[in-house]
C-alpha positions as CSV (number, residue, x, y, z in Angstrom):
1,M,73.2,122.7,168.8
2,D,70.8,119.9,168.2
3,R,68.2,119.8,165.5
4,K,65.2,120.4,167.8
5,E,66.8,123.5,169.3
6,I,67.6,124.9,165.8
7,S,64.0,124.2,164.7
8,R,62.6,126.1,167.8
9,T,64.9,129.0,167.1
10,V,63.9,129.2,163.4
11,Q,60.3,129.0,164.4
12,G,60.8,131.9,166.8
13,I,62.4,133.9,164.1
14,L,59.5,133.3,161.7
15,I,57.0,134.2,164.4
16,D,58.9,137.4,165.2
17,I,59.5,138.7,161.7
18,L,56.2,137.6,160.2
19,H,54.1,138.5,163.3
20,L,52.4,135.1,163.3
21,D,50.0,133.9,166.0
22,N,49.6,130.2,166.7
23,F,52.1,129.2,164.1
24,E,53.1,125.6,164.1
25,M,56.1,125.0,161.9
26,K,56.6,121.8,160.0
27,E,60.0,121.0,158.5
28,N,58.6,120.2,155.1
29,M,57.0,123.7,154.8
30,T,58.1,126.0,152.1
31,A,58.0,129.8,152.0
32,A,54.7,129.6,150.1
33,D,53.2,127.7,153.1
34,V,54.0,130.4,155.6
35,P,51.7,133.4,155.7
36,G,53.5,136.7,154.9
37,W,56.7,135.0,153.7
38,D,57.5,136.9,150.5
39,S,60.7,138.0,148.8
40,L,61.4,140.9,151.1
41,S,60.7,139.1,154.3
42,H,62.8,136.2,152.9
43,M,65.9,138.4,153.0
44,V,65.1,139.6,156.5
45,I,64.5,136.0,157.7
46,I,67.8,134.8,156.2
47,S,69.7,137.8,157.7
48,K,68.2,137.1,161.2
49,V,69.0,133.4,160.9
50,E,72.7,134.2,160.0
51,K,73.0,136.5,163.0
52,E,71.2,134.2,165.4
53,F,73.4,131.2,164.5
54,N,76.5,133.1,163.6
55,V,76.7,131.6,160.1
56,I,77.0,133.0,156.6
57,F,75.2,131.4,153.7
58,K,76.4,131.5,150.2
59,L,73.9,132.4,147.5
60,R,74.2,129.0,145.9
61,E,73.4,127.3,149.2
62,L,70.3,129.4,149.6
63,S,69.2,128.7,146.0
64,K,69.2,125.0,146.7
65,L,67.0,125.2,149.8
66,E,63.7,123.5,149.1
67,N,62.0,123.8,152.5
68,L,62.6,124.5,156.2
69,D,64.1,121.0,156.7
70,A,66.8,121.9,154.2
71,L,67.4,125.2,156.0
72,I,67.7,123.5,159.3
73,D,70.1,120.9,157.8
74,L,72.3,123.8,156.4
75,I,72.3,125.6,159.8
76,Q,73.3,122.4,161.5
77,Q,76.1,121.8,159.0
78,K,77.5,125.3,159.5
79,S,77.1,125.4,163.3
C-alpha cells in the first residue's frame, strides 16, 4: 500500500472515530492538533488502525511516535 493510500485511510479513521467535519489531515499533526483526540480516543484510534492495516504495534513503537507522519511510516514498514 502506498503512502497516499495509507494517509487517506488514517484520515478516514480519525474522521469516523472523532466525528470530525471538514477535517484536513496534515502529516506533521500531533494528537494535540486534532480536536477530540484524547487518551481514550487514542486507544480506539490505534486499535482501529491495527485492524484496518492488519498490523500489531508494540508499546515501544507507539511511545516513539511524534506525529501522524511517524504513524504512517510505521504502518508502511509493517504492511
